[in-house]
Backbone as CSV, one residue per row, in Angstrom:
resi,resn,N_x,N_y,N_z,CA_x,CA_y,CA_z,C_x,C_y,C_z
1,UNK,43.327,-60.335,20.321,42.856,-58.980,20.888,41.380,-58.827,20.602
2,UNK,40.673,-58.127,21.505,39.329,-57.718,21.318,39.236,-56.348,20.758
3,UNK,38.115,-56.110,20.078,37.892,-54.754,19.455,36.489,-54.350,19.515
4,UNK,36.310,-53.030,19.790,34.946,-52.465,19.780,34.892,-51.212,18.908
5,UNK,33.933,-51.238,17.989,33.822,-49.986,17.215,32.350,-49.424,17.484
6,UNK,32.386,-48.191,17.952,31.056,-47.516,18.186,30.902,-46.529,17.027
7,UNK,29.889,-46.650,16.357,29.622,-45.757,15.151,28.282,-45.083,15.315
8,UNK,28.431,-43.721,15.185,27.237,-42.884,15.193,27.031,-42.455,13.809
9,UNK,25.784,-42.004,13.497,25.463,-41.389,12.198,25.174,-39.974,12.323
10,UNK,25.849,-39.090,11.506,25.585,-37.666,11.595,26.139,-37.023,12.857
11,UNK,27.292,-37.433,13.290,27.928,-36.907,14.526,28.768,-35.650,14.097
12,UNK,28.310,-34.480,14.627,28.954,-33.286,14.228,30.233,-33.034,15.091
13,UNK,31.314,-33.025,14.439,32.636,-32.693,15.102,32.648,-31.338,15.930
14,UNK,32.043,-30.304,15.169,32.126,-28.974,15.736,31.170,-28.800,16.950
15,UNK,30.306,-29.796,17.278,29.439,-29.692,18.444,29.873,-30.621,19.495
16,UNK,31.159,-31.116,19.532,31.610,-31.928,20.590,32.634,-31.061,21.457
17,UNK,32.470,-31.182,22.763,33.398,-30.435,23.680,34.851,-30.862,23.358
18,UNK,35.033,-32.212,22.978,36.430,-32.677,22.715,37.058,-31.869,21.587
19,UNK,36.228,-31.320,20.722,36.771,-30.485,19.620,36.488,-29.084,19.671
20,UNK,36.237,-28.580,21.105,36.261,-27.197,21.343,34.852,-26.495,21.395
21,UNK,33.869,-27.299,21.295,32.487,-26.725,21.519,32.189,-26.480,23.073
22,UNK,31.717,-25.255,23.292,31.593,-24.846,24.741,30.159,-24.778,25.241
23,UNK,29.177,-25.325,24.487,27.872,-25.208,24.983,27.024,-26.523,25.010
24,UNK,27.503,-27.530,24.384,26.818,-28.869,24.365,27.248,-29.632,25.532
25,UNK,26.430,-30.593,26.019,26.829,-31.369,27.199,27.278,-32.724,26.628
26,UNK,28.558,-32.872,26.586,29.210,-34.076,26.033,30.349,-34.537,26.859
27,UNK,30.148,-34.750,28.149,31.369,-34.987,29.031,32.022,-36.381,28.763
28,UNK,31.341,-37.362,28.172,31.887,-38.632,27.893,32.688,-38.625,26.710
29,UNK,32.417,-37.757,25.737,33.173,-37.555,24.521,34.542,-36.951,25.018
30,UNK,34.404,-36.001,25.940,35.595,-35.386,26.528,36.479,-36.409,27.208
31,UNK,35.698,-37.171,28.064,36.445,-38.278,28.745,37.167,-39.282,27.656
32,UNK,36.403,-39.533,26.617,37.020,-40.404,25.598,38.330,-39.804,25.022
33,UNK,38.254,-38.429,24.658,39.375,-37.736,24.087,40.538,-37.797,25.030
34,UNK,40.303,-37.707,26.252,41.446,-37.676,27.180,42.161,-39.002,27.370
35,UNK,41.418,-40.056,26.930,41.971,-41.467,27.002,42.651,-41.887,25.651
36,UNK,42.044,-41.446,24.610,42.300,-42.010,23.308,43.162,-41.011,22.405
37,UNK,43.643,-41.547,21.251,44.083,-40.598,20.268,42.831,-39.894,19.619
38,UNK,42.866,-38.543,19.620,41.783,-37.799,18.969,42.267,-37.135,17.835
39,UNK,41.658,-37.561,16.603,42.206,-37.346,15.249,41.704,-35.850,14.860
40,UNK,42.669,-35.011,14.379,42.305,-33.639,13.996,41.964,-33.554,12.468
41,UNK,42.454,-34.542,11.741,42.405,-34.395,10.217,41.710,-35.726,9.628
42,UNK,40.559,-35.952,10.171,39.775,-37.022,9.551,38.614,-36.405,8.774
43,UNK,38.559,-36.863,7.463,37.570,-36.266,6.520,36.871,-37.518,5.829
44,UNK,35.608,-37.138,5.369,34.846,-38.102,4.713,35.470,-38.582,3.410
45,UNK,35.013,-39.796,2.984,35.452,-40.277,1.656,34.111,-40.257,0.844
46,UNK,33.381,-41.274,0.782,32.082,-41.385,0.014,31.014,-41.305,1.100
47,UNK,30.003,-40.757,0.680,28.725,-40.567,1.677,27.451,-40.501,0.899
48,UNK,26.292,-40.568,1.533,26.084,-40.764,2.895,26.142,-42.196,3.448
49,UNK,25.056,-42.723,3.924,25.054,-43.942,4.832,25.772,-45.152,4.222
50,UNK,25.140,-45.687,3.331,25.843,-46.996,2.804,27.057,-46.832,2.037
51,UNK,27.278,-45.875,1.266,28.664,-45.646,0.535,29.731,-45.558,1.625
52,UNK,29.400,-44.865,2.807,30.477,-44.713,3.829,30.663,-46.073,4.489
53,UNK,29.660,-46.941,4.542,29.864,-48.149,5.240,30.529,-49.177,4.322
54,UNK,30.300,-49.028,3.003,31.073,-49.846,2.087,32.490,-49.622,2.035
55,UNK,32.836,-48.356,2.356,34.205,-47.964,2.445,34.915,-48.592,3.651
56,UNK,34.172,-48.674,4.817,34.651,-49.224,6.002,34.807,-50.659,5.756
57,UNK,33.943,-51.353,5.077,34.134,-52.786,4.790,35.300,-53.127,3.893
58,UNK,35.440,-52.321,2.821,36.326,-52.677,1.767,37.649,-51.889,1.730
59,UNK,37.675,-50.697,2.458,38.855,-49.812,2.249,39.022,-49.055,0.951
60,UNK,37.963,-49.076,0.170,38.041,-48.378,-1.170,36.996,-47.385,-1.240
61,UNK,37.212,-46.324,-1.990,36.302,-45.242,-2.201,35.046,-45.896,-3.003
62,UNK,33.965,-45.829,-2.395,32.654,-46.232,-2.990,32.381,-45.561,-4.293
63,UNK,32.428,-44.222,-4.341,31.914,-43.363,-5.407,32.852,-43.472,-6.622
64,UNK,34.001,-44.154,-6.535,34.673,-44.440,-7.817,34.152,-45.566,-8.542
65,UNK,33.146,-46.222,-7.960,32.507,-47.405,-8.637,30.966,-47.074,-8.893
66,UNK,30.350,-46.623,-7.881,28.924,-46.458,-8.022,28.366,-45.767,-6.830
67,UNK,27.102,-45.398,-6.807,26.464,-44.715,-5.689,26.028,-45.642,-4.587
68,UNK,24.927,-45.356,-3.990,24.248,-46.149,-2.933,24.105,-47.576,-3.431
69,UNK,24.509,-48.679,-2.618,24.209,-49.961,-3.142,24.773,-50.971,-2.029
70,UNK,24.542,-52.179,-2.244,24.986,-53.285,-1.292,26.495,-53.612,-1.413
71,UNK,26.863,-54.473,-0.483,28.145,-55.118,-0.725,28.014,-56.075,-1.910
72,UNK,29.016,-56.087,-2.911,28.920,-56.866,-4.039,29.679,-58.149,-4.004
73,UNK,29.485,-59.099,-4.725,30.165,-60.370,-4.807,31.682,-60.273,-4.847
74,UNK,32.235,-59.244,-5.471,33.652,-59.114,-5.601,34.259,-58.273,-4.520
75,UNK,33.463,-57.777,-3.619,33.969,-56.930,-2.393,34.636,-57.793,-1.385
76,UNK,35.742,-57.404,-0.944,36.369,-57.980,0.164,35.888,-57.250,1.523
77,UNK,35.055,-57.895,2.357,34.441,-57.183,3.422,35.199,-57.419,4.688
78,UNK,35.639,-56.422,5.499,36.438,-56.517,6.596,35.977,-57.487,7.698
79,UNK,34.704,-57.376,8.142,34.215,-58.321,9.097,34.171,-59.746,8.636
80,UNK,33.933,-59.913,7.254,33.963,-61.238,6.728,35.414,-61.829,6.725
81,UNK,36.310,-60.991,6.351,37.686,-61.416,6.307,38.202,-61.843,7.813
82,UNK,37.747,-60.987,8.727,38.097,-61.343,10.190,37.463,-62.671,10.485
83,UNK,36.213,-62.854,10.112,35.508,-64.148,10.488,36.290,-65.327,9.854
84,UNK,36.700,-65.170,8.589,37.409,-66.334,7.992,38.710,-66.639,8.700
85,UNK,39.302,-65.522,9.443,40.527,-65.825,10.062,40.352,-66.099,11.587
86,UNK,39.187,-66.514,11.933,38.965,-66.986,13.307,38.558,-65.919,14.283
87,UNK,38.187,-64.677,13.866,37.803,-63.601,14.793,36.354,-63.539,14.692
88,UNK,35.646,-63.690,15.821,34.228,-63.577,15.914,33.733,-62.153,15.718
89,UNK,32.847,-61.894,14.859,32.362,-60.530,14.552,30.903,-60.400,14.870
90,UNK,30.459,-59.326,15.544,29.115,-59.149,15.946,28.727,-57.783,15.679
91,UNK,27.507,-57.592,15.023,26.982,-56.189,14.851,25.639,-56.052,15.625
92,UNK,25.447,-55.045,16.239,24.229,-54.659,16.777,23.924,-53.214,16.369
93,UNK,22.737,-52.966,15.731,22.502,-51.741,15.124,21.003,-51.443,15.014
94,UNK,20.646,-50.149,15.087,19.318,-49.663,14.779,19.267,-48.924,13.551
95,UNK,20.208,-49.020,12.707,20.369,-48.424,11.425,19.575,-48.997,10.352
96,UNK,18.377,-48.415,10.103,17.366,-49.123,9.233,17.839,-49.416,7.844
97,UNK,18.818,-48.643,7.369,19.144,-48.989,5.907,19.906,-50.292,5.747
98,UNK,20.259,-50.986,6.820,20.851,-52.252,6.657,19.815,-53.242,6.260
99,UNK,18.557,-53.188,6.476,17.645,-54.170,6.030,16.653,-53.643,5.014
100,UNK,17.070,-52.814,4.136,16.279,-52.375,3.013,17.193,-52.376,1.692
101,UNK,16.449,-52.335,0.510,17.209,-52.417,-0.715,18.381,-51.373,-0.801
102,UNK,19.453,-51.776,-1.175,20.541,-50.921,-1.165,21.460,-51.001,0.052
103,UNK,20.994,-51.545,1.043,21.760,-51.793,2.258,22.006,-53.211,2.610
104,UNK,21.079,-54.028,2.141,21.209,-55.486,2.502,22.567,-56.052,2.058
105,UNK,22.941,-57.106,2.686,24.263,-57.816,2.413,25.333,-57.219,3.231
106,UNK,25.187,-56.200,4.044,26.280,-55.761,4.860,26.298,-56.578,6.171
107,UNK,25.097,-56.581,6.874,25.040,-57.242,8.126,25.317,-58.690,8.125
108,UNK,24.926,-59.368,6.985,25.175,-60.796,6.866,26.707,-61.178,6.703
109,UNK,27.620,-60.187,6.641,29.025,-60.503,6.598,29.577,-60.796,8.051
110,UNK,28.778,-60.519,9.159,29.224,-60.698,10.454,28.895,-62.134,10.909
111,UNK,29.527,-62.518,11.950,29.284,-63.903,12.439,27.856,-63.930,13.049
112,UNK,27.331,-62.862,13.581,26.087,-62.726,14.168,25.711,-61.231,14.194
113,UNK,24.388,-60.992,14.224,24.003,-59.651,14.125,22.621,-59.418,14.797
114,UNK,22.350,-58.319,15.435,21.072,-57.928,16.065,20.633,-56.694,15.464
115,UNK,19.435,-56.681,14.950,18.816,-55.536,14.291,17.700,-54.969,15.179
116,UNK,17.790,-53.765,15.591,16.972,-53.125,16.571,15.996,-52.138,15.876
117,UNK,14.750,-52.393,15.850,13.745,-51.805,15.048,13.212,-50.405,15.617
118,UNK,12.706,-49.530,14.647,11.927,-48.441,15.147,12.532,-47.038,15.062
119,UNK,13.837,-46.979,14.500,14.383,-45.679,14.375,13.943,-45.010,13.097
120,UNK,13.750,-43.682,13.174,13.376,-42.819,12.040,12.294,-43.363,11.323
121,UNK,12.388,-43.598,9.997,11.373,-44.169,9.041,11.267,-45.567,8.864
122,UNK,11.818,-46.356,9.837,11.741,-47.747,9.757,10.344,-48.249,9.637
123,UNK,9.933,-49.011,8.618,8.560,-49.483,8.558,8.378,-50.690,9.617
124,UNK,8.133,-50.304,10.822,8.163,-51.177,11.998,6.906,-51.670,12.462
125,UNK,6.044,-50.831,12.867,4.663,-51.203,13.333,3.604,-50.919,12.274
126,UNK,2.702,-51.896,12.192,1.685,-51.836,11.137,0.486,-51.151,11.689
127,UNK,0.223,-49.972,11.143,-1.015,-49.162,11.454,-1.602,-48.647,10.111
128,UNK,-2.781,-49.076,9.763,-3.437,-48.642,8.588,-3.751,-47.151,8.645
129,UNK,-4.373,-46.765,9.826,-4.742,-45.367,9.975,-3.566,-44.414,9.988
130,UNK,-3.660,-43.418,9.258,-2.632,-42.436,9.198,-2.328,-41.758,10.583
131,UNK,-1.145,-41.673,10.951,-0.832,-40.981,12.220,-1.026,-39.596,12.136
132,UNK,-1.084,-38.836,13.381,-1.258,-37.379,13.393,0.170,-36.839,13.323
133,UNK,0.428,-36.081,12.239,1.759,-35.487,12.100,1.551,-34.059,12.108
134,UNK,2.484,-33.287,12.860,2.413,-31.836,12.920,2.287,-31.200,11.568
135,UNK,1.399,-30.270,11.470,1.154,-29.644,10.246,2.522,-28.977,9.668
136,UNK,3.268,-28.546,10.532,4.449,-27.778,10.080,5.467,-28.692,9.287
137,UNK,5.337,-29.992,9.524,6.150,-30.916,8.772,5.794,-31.190,7.402
138,UNK,4.463,-30.939,7.106,4.009,-31.128,5.767,4.232,-32.579,5.261
139,UNK,4.909,-32.689,4.077,5.114,-33.966,3.590,6.649,-34.216,3.462
140,UNK,7.347,-33.659,4.428,8.830,-33.909,4.513,9.151,-35.349,4.587
141,UNK,9.884,-35.861,3.585,10.306,-37.239,3.422,9.114,-38.285,3.242
142,UNK,7.937,-37.751,2.967,6.849,-38.643,2.648,6.639,-39.781,3.566
143,UNK,6.682,-40.994,2.988,6.355,-42.263,3.702,7.221,-42.472,4.924
144,UNK,8.485,-42.008,4.799,9.380,-42.130,5.877,8.967,-41.343,7.155
145,UNK,8.418,-40.182,6.923,8.000,-39.308,7.935,6.706,-40.002,8.636
146,UNK,5.928,-40.603,7.770,4.589,-41.349,8.255,5.104,-42.375,9.191
147,UNK,6.020,-43.150,8.735,6.542,-44.353,9.639,7.141,-43.766,10.878
148,UNK,7.843,-42.724,10.897,8.434,-42.128,12.033,7.395,-41.790,13.115
149,UNK,6.296,-41.201,12.658,5.295,-40.813,13.690,4.387,-42.012,14.069
150,UNK,4.334,-43.065,13.403,3.808,-44.379,13.930,4.734,-44.910,14.996
151,UNK,6.020,-44.894,14.577,6.956,-45.534,15.563,7.028,-44.735,16.933
152,UNK,6.916,-43.496,16.887,7.091,-42.597,18.095,5.949,-42.988,19.135
153,UNK,4.800,-43.531,18.720,3.834,-43.959,19.597,4.305,-45.097,20.478
154,UNK,5.219,-45.825,20.005,5.635,-47.030,20.755,6.992,-46.759,21.521
155,UNK,7.384,-45.519,21.509,8.642,-45.122,22.133,8.259,-44.108,23.156
156,UNK,7.965,-44.517,24.429,7.472,-43.642,25.463,8.481,-43.392,26.522
157,UNK,9.317,-44.311,26.818,10.368,-44.148,27.860,11.715,-44.339,27.318
158,UNK,12.746,-43.913,28.045,14.099,-43.946,27.443,14.535,-45.326,26.980
159,UNK,14.106,-46.260,27.778,14.576,-47.660,27.456,13.872,-48.118,26.202
160,UNK,12.848,-47.477,25.688,12.157,-47.747,24.416,12.891,-47.342,23.152
161,UNK,13.847,-46.359,23.339,14.415,-45.752,22.219,15.427,-46.707,21.582
162,UNK,15.349,-46.829,20.232,16.383,-47.787,19.596,17.775,-47.618,19.980
163,UNK,18.293,-46.413,20.223,19.609,-46.143,20.624,19.975,-46.922,21.906
164,UNK,18.989,-46.683,22.855,19.209,-47.338,24.147,19.262,-48.877,24.049
165,UNK,18.351,-49.431,23.223,18.344,-50.913,23.022,19.586,-51.360,22.369
166,UNK,20.157,-50.645,21.408,21.351,-51.095,20.747,22.519,-51.001,21.652
167,UNK,22.655,-50.039,22.398,23.773,-50.026,23.275,23.684,-51.059,24.449
168,UNK,22.513,-51.280,24.865,22.405,-52.271,25.952,22.672,-53.706,25.465
169,UNK,22.259,-53.838,24.133,22.605,-55.177,23.574,24.103,-55.353,23.359
170,UNK,24.796,-54.191,22.956,26.209,-54.224,22.821,26.869,-54.567,24.156
171,UNK,26.382,-53.911,25.187,26.896,-54.184,26.543,26.666,-55.600,26.934
172,UNK,25.619,-56.204,26.664,25.377,-57.590,26.937,26.329,-58.478,26.206
173,UNK,26.743,-58.141,24.978,27.678,-58.904,24.267,29.127,-58.771,24.948
174,UNK,29.481,-57.556,25.373,30.677,-57.380,26.139,30.798,-58.127,27.351
175,UNK,29.714,-58.147,28.158,29.747,-58.913,29.452,29.768,-60.388,29.187
176,UNK,29.111,-60.880,28.216,28.978,-62.314,27.894,30.355,-62.777,27.403
177,UNK,31.083,-61.961,26.785,32.389,-62.405,26.141,33.604,-61.802,26.588
178,UNK,33.474,-61.125,27.812,34.631,-60.405,28.381,35.809,-61.328,28.543
179,UNK,35.702,-62.618,28.850,36.784,-63.567,29.121,37.378,-64.166,27.847
180,UNK,36.647,-63.988,26.752,37.036,-64.527,25.478,38.108,-63.607,24.737
181,UNK,38.753,-64.216,23.697,39.626,-63.306,22.927,39.170,-63.423,21.448
182,UNK,39.684,-62.531,20.657,39.566,-62.683,19.245,38.094,-62.315,18.767
183,UNK,37.596,-61.227,19.258,36.236,-60.767,18.710,36.301,-59.313,18.372
184,UNK,35.333,-58.986,17.408,35.051,-57.620,17.031,33.614,-57.348,17.207
185,UNK,33.271,-56.281,18.023,31.900,-55.838,18.187,31.706,-54.536,17.554
186,UNK,30.681,-54.401,16.817,30.285,-53.062,16.172,28.924,-52.661,16.774
187,UNK,28.986,-51.641,17.558,27.766,-51.045,18.116,27.391,-49.840,17.271
188,UNK,26.284,-49.819,16.574,26.032,-48.776,15.578,24.642,-48.169,15.835
189,UNK,24.467,-46.873,16.025,23.233,-46.250,16.164,22.927,-45.300,15.110
190,UNK,21.754,-45.084,14.656,21.456,-44.185,13.591,21.467,-42.628,14.154
191,UNK,21.451,-42.515,15.529,21.513,-41.242,16.135,22.956,-40.703,16.139
192,UNK,23.132,-39.345,16.062,22.085,-38.351,16.149,21.511,-37.837,14.839
193,UNK,21.340,-38.657,13.863,20.630,-38.379,12.663,19.278,-37.855,12.894
194,UNK,18.877,-36.947,12.019,17.488,-36.552,12.106,16.485,-37.584,11.895
195,UNK,15.256,-37.595,12.458,14.707,-36.484,13.245,15.356,-36.479,14.630
196,UNK,15.532,-35.268,15.223,16.265,-35.202,16.490,15.172,-35.389,17.643
197,UNK,14.887,-36.682,17.801,13.873,-37.108,18.826,14.555,-37.730,19.931
198,UNK,14.531,-37.126,21.139,15.287,-37.585,22.254,14.378,-37.466,23.570
199,UNK,14.701,-38.324,24.455,13.861,-38.266,25.751,14.015,-36.811,26.401
200,UNK,12.996,-36.503,27.125,12.820,-35.234,27.665,14.012,-34.838,28.648
201,UNK,14.560,-35.785,29.334,15.643,-35.616,30.210,16.787,-34.866,29.495
202,UNK,17.019,-35.265,28.245,18.182,-34.661,27.491,17.763,-33.330,26.853
203,UNK,16.544,-33.203,26.564,16.088,-31.920,26.050,16.138,-30.827,27.163
204,UNK,15.919,-31.314,28.443,15.944,-30.330,29.498,17.429,-29.807,29.787
205,UNK,18.343,-30.331,29.221,19.765,-29.870,29.252,19.944,-28.552,28.576
206,UNK,19.005,-28.290,27.588,19.061,-27.166,26.873,17.869,-26.232,26.870
207,UNK,17.584,-25.674,28.037,16.309,-24.897,28.252,16.351,-23.639,27.463
208,UNK,15.273,-23.334,26.747,15.102,-22.151,25.920,13.687,-21.950,25.690
209,UNK,13.298,-20.639,25.528,11.911,-20.263,25.229,11.698,-20.348,23.796
210,UNK,10.618,-21.070,23.444,10.362,-21.372,22.112,8.849,-21.404,21.840
211,UNK,8.370,-20.648,20.869,6.951,-20.551,20.538,6.654,-20.895,19.075
212,UNK,7.619,-21.445,18.330,7.478,-21.713,16.978,6.889,-23.119,16.632
213,UNK,6.960,-23.493,15.430,6.314,-24.695,14.910,7.248,-25.960,15.543
214,UNK,6.446,-27.115,15.413,7.265,-28.314,15.684,8.378,-28.488,14.638
215,UNK,9.608,-28.645,15.237,10.752,-28.600,14.316,11.923,-29.447,14.846
216,UNK,11.941,-30.642,14.593,13.011,-31.539,14.864,13.545,-32.375,13.725
217,UNK,13.066,-31.875,12.529,13.547,-32.568,11.310,13.622,-31.588,10.145
218,UNK,14.758,-30.966,9.941,14.849,-30.040,8.815,14.969,-30.853,7.449
219,UNK,14.355,-30.265,6.421,14.486,-30.835,5.112,15.924,-30.324,4.524
220,UNK,16.354,-31.001,3.527,17.575,-30.677,2.970,17.435,-29.593,1.949
221,UNK,17.581,-28.254,2.380,17.342,-27.118,1.579,17.848,-25.912,2.186
222,UNK,17.680,-24.810,1.583,18.130,-23.444,2.131,17.250,-23.128,3.332
223,UNK,17.863,-22.519,4.269,17.234,-22.107,5.500,16.104,-21.013,5.128
224,UNK,14.888,-21.276,5.470,13.855,-20.304,5.368,13.127,-20.061,6.696
225,UNK,13.646,-20.722,7.790,13.086,-20.599,9.056,13.644,-19.287,9.713
226,UNK,12.905,-18.865,10.790,13.270,-17.808,11.593,14.641,-18.164,12.428
227,UNK,15.336,-17.169,12.905,16.472,-17.410,13.804,16.044,-18.178,15.059
228,UNK,14.812,-17.984,15.498,14.412,-18.713,16.705,14.176,-20.115,16.397
229,UNK,13.630,-20.456,15.169,13.372,-21.862,14.779,14.767,-22.510,14.538
230,UNK,15.624,-21.823,13.931,16.972,-22.505,13.765,17.631,-22.833,14.995
231,UNK,17.595,-21.892,15.949,18.186,-22.143,17.207,17.562,-23.318,18.006
232,UNK,16.201,-23.387,17.834,15.401,-24.479,18.522,15.839,-25.822,17.853
233,UNK,16.054,-25.860,16.462,16.449,-27.210,15.926,17.879,-27.595,16.328
234,UNK,18.723,-26.644,16.454,20.064,-26.906,17.018,19.970,-27.505,18.420
235,UNK,19.107,-26.969,19.287,18.894,-27.491,20.595,18.432,-28.864,20.615
236,UNK,17.539,-29.240,19.614,16.976,-30.511,19.518,18.077,-31.540,19.097
237,UNK,18.913,-31.104,18.212,20.036,-31.903,17.789,21.024,-32.184,18.942
238,UNK,21.231,-31.096,19.704,22.125,-31.140,20.895,21.634,-32.137,21.931
239,UNK,20.310,-32.153,22.100,19.620,-33.084,23.104,19.955,-34.527,22.703
240,UNK,19.698,-34.788,21.420,20.002,-36.204,20.968,21.505,-36.529,20.998
241,UNK,22.367,-35.506,20.767,23.788,-35.727,20.772,24.187,-36.063,22.303
242,UNK,23.560,-35.324,23.284,23.848,-35.697,24.667,23.390,-37.061,25.022
243,UNK,22.295,-37.603,24.413,21.918,-38.996,24.653,23.013,-39.903,24.113
244,UNK,23.478,-39.606,23.023,24.631,-40.369,22.470,25.807,-40.407,23.356
245,UNK,26.104,-39.227,23.952,27.150,-39.190,24.897,26.936,-39.978,26.153
246,UNK,25.698,-40.011,26.613,25.418,-40.843,27.858,25.582,-42.255,27.531
247,UNK,25.156,-42.760,26.282,25.344,-44.227,26.118,26.757,-44.618,25.679
248,UNK,27.508,-43.691,25.142,28.957,-43.817,25.017,29.594,-44.010,26.365
249,UNK,29.155,-43.271,27.411,29.584,-43.293,28.649,29.384,-44.739,29.297
250,UNK,28.335,-45.408,28.934,28.116,-46.735,29.531,29.094,-47.729,28.989
251,UNK,29.586,-47.518,27.738,30.530,-48.430,27.259,31.932,-48.147,27.855
252,UNK,32.219,-46.905,28.074,33.522,-46.571,28.780,33.465,-47.055,30.192
253,UNK,32.259,-46.926,30.824,32.208,-47.551,32.257,32.548,-48.945,32.284
254,UNK,31.971,-49.705,31.300,32.172,-51.182,31.238,33.554,-51.476,30.909
255,UNK,34.258,-50.696,30.149,35.725,-50.949,29.931,36.555,-50.679,31.138
256,UNK,36.162,-49.693,31.915,36.841,-49.478,33.226,36.532,-50.604,34.210
257,UNK,35.244,-51.001,34.378,34.870,-52.043,35.291,35.442,-53.321,35.032
258,UNK,35.506,-53.684,33.714,36.029,-54.980,33.289,37.517,-55.031,32.957
259,UNK,38.194,-53.942,33.067,39.572,-53.854,32.810,39.869,-54.236,31.393
260,UNK,39.079,-53.652,30.493,39.222,-54.022,28.990,40.315,-53.177,28.258
261,UNK,40.639,-52.110,28.922,41.573,-51.127,28.215,42.943,-51.817,27.932
262,UNK,43.272,-52.866,28.698,44.563,-53.524,28.473,44.666,-54.398,27.259
263,UNK,43.504,-54.876,26.775,43.612,-55.713,25.608,42.446,-55.462,24.622
264,UNK,41.860,-54.335,24.600,40.690,-54.083,23.701,40.820,-52.794,22.968
265,UNK,40.830,-52.907,21.726,40.841,-51.742,20.751,39.520,-51.089,20.718
266,UNK,39.514,-49.787,20.776,38.241,-49.000,20.836,38.299,-48.020,19.684
267,UNK,37.305,-47.952,18.806,37.257,-47.008,17.749,35.780,-46.304,17.947
268,UNK,35.836,-45.010,17.837,34.490,-44.270,17.860,34.538,-43.313,16.613
269,UNK,33.573,-43.511,15.796,33.559,-42.864,14.486,32.157,-42.397,14.058
270,UNK,32.075,-41.850,12.833,30.876,-41.537,12.227,30.996,-41.453,10.692
271,UNK,29.934,-41.310,10.002,29.943,-41.306,8.489,30.146,-39.907,7.990
272,UNK,29.575,-38.870,8.526,29.511,-37.599,8.090,28.949,-36.603,9.109
273,UNK,29.053,-35.281,8.862,28.385,-34.301,9.711,27.054,-33.780,9.094
274,UNK,26.704,-32.519,9.468,25.373,-32.116,8.994,25.337,-30.628,9.272
275,UNK,24.707,-29.969,8.341,24.510,-28.439,8.412,23.231,-28.196,9.183
276,UNK,23.341,-27.412,10.270,22.281,-27.036,11.089,21.964,-25.515,10.884
277,UNK,21.884,-25.184,9.687,21.670,-23.745,9.437,22.946,-22.927,9.009
278,UNK,24.102,-23.577,9.296,25.342,-22.934,8.946,25.343,-22.672,7.350
279,UNK,25.951,-21.533,7.061,25.965,-21.309,5.499,24.628,-21.224,4.882
280,UNK,23.532,-21.000,5.720,22.155,-20.787,5.269,21.601,-22.159,4.586
281,UNK,22.184,-23.279,5.073,21.655,-24.537,4.542,21.378,-25.477,5.701
282,UNK,20.434,-26.480,5.320,20.181,-27.654,6.142,20.629,-28.916,5.499
283,UNK,21.142,-29.808,6.192,21.335,-31.157,5.669,22.865,-31.433,5.423
284,UNK,23.040,-32.481,4.463,24.310,-32.958,4.162,24.549,-33.122,2.636
285,UNK,23.654,-32.617,1.825,23.841,-32.874,0.395,24.164,-31.532,-0.361
286,UNK,24.716,-30.632,0.372,25.193,-29.383,-0.341,26.631,-29.508,-0.671
287,UNK,26.894,-29.268,-2.006,28.216,-29.328,-2.499,28.698,-28.011,-3.083
288,UNK,30.018,-27.648,-2.949,31.066,-28.455,-2.262,30.824,-28.646,-0.777
289,UNK,31.256,-29.757,-0.244,31.012,-30.042,1.164,31.758,-29.140,2.073
290,UNK,31.012,-28.405,2.966,31.555,-27.592,4.013,32.071,-28.450,5.083
291,UNK,33.053,-27.896,5.809,33.629,-28.710,6.895,32.715,-29.147,7.944
292,UNK,31.493,-28.543,8.084,30.517,-29.019,9.085,30.058,-30.475,8.584
293,UNK,30.089,-30.678,7.298,29.683,-32.013,6.862,31.055,-32.925,6.670
294,UNK,32.125,-32.358,6.073,33.190,-33.246,5.678,34.299,-33.426,6.754
295,UNK,34.424,-32.572,7.769,35.475,-32.857,8.666,34.872,-33.419,9.838
296,UNK,35.183,-34.716,10.086,34.499,-35.532,11.038,35.374,-35.952,12.251
297,UNK,34.723,-36.351,13.402,35.536,-36.819,14.508,35.864,-38.227,14.417
298,UNK,36.987,-38.604,15.003,37.529,-39.884,15.045,38.379,-40.111,16.362
299,UNK,38.133,-41.225,17.106,38.839,-41.467,18.392,39.188,-42.928,18.313
300,UNK,40.533,-43.236,18.645,40.980,-44.543,18.610,41.817,-44.814,19.873
301,UNK,41.529,-45.864,20.601,42.344,-46.482,21.669,43.033,-47.734,21.182
302,UNK,44.368,-47.787,21.188,45.025,-49.045,20.804,45.934,-49.429,21.855
303,UNK,45.484,-50.549,22.560,46.208,-51.014,23.741,47.645,-51.495,23.442
């Protein structure tokens, strides 16, 4: 059998039409829900990024052992186990934590992998001169924010966005190997993780009058912004969410076109949600975890 796993980072369950949201534009998630099993009771284990991925690889709670870190020598890694049993495994991702300290050794468990550069604070392009960063952002996330604003200069068109490149590379793998059997493909994008930077076409889905500061990256703290600024940031997240929906649709289209539903497992998941001003907080590090963070979406098609 063939298998495809599409993994998003920071995908909010409560903002998907498939789970009852009535104002975001997510028709392909709705289309997915109508085809697949849509899980109502999926919750986080360990989080955020790499602890959640270690759980996916090993099936064990990461935080019973330690915090953020790599796959360790004693870990049994799911893609590596598949590979040893003759299943070809391929990862395509723009998730920058895979190639930094604390994340390394995950992608090397796959038979092959493609790493797409430029998302968020990825130290991608070398520019000694400091970029122009909106004053309102201050020193949010420090060097990571600097890298983000260098990277944005090289992302002008939709096809330049790391998410677009990741999905198109995943679709290339599907078309190349559609006649083969026994493979597992993981398409993983860092979106809709902050900063909520999306092409203008998706932002235009959420027209609103706004005269506040540049605000597409909230810090993990109590809300101190105005209601107008909070609403604007939610619209920025929604725009990036709609981009995720559009590229999910391209995978669904390919499964329709190539008749893959008959023999291809499809899993669509995420690592955690995110507070967008709910409970007067931003982010994902507020404990105890509210459902906006802990109650996550999951879709599975099993042929």
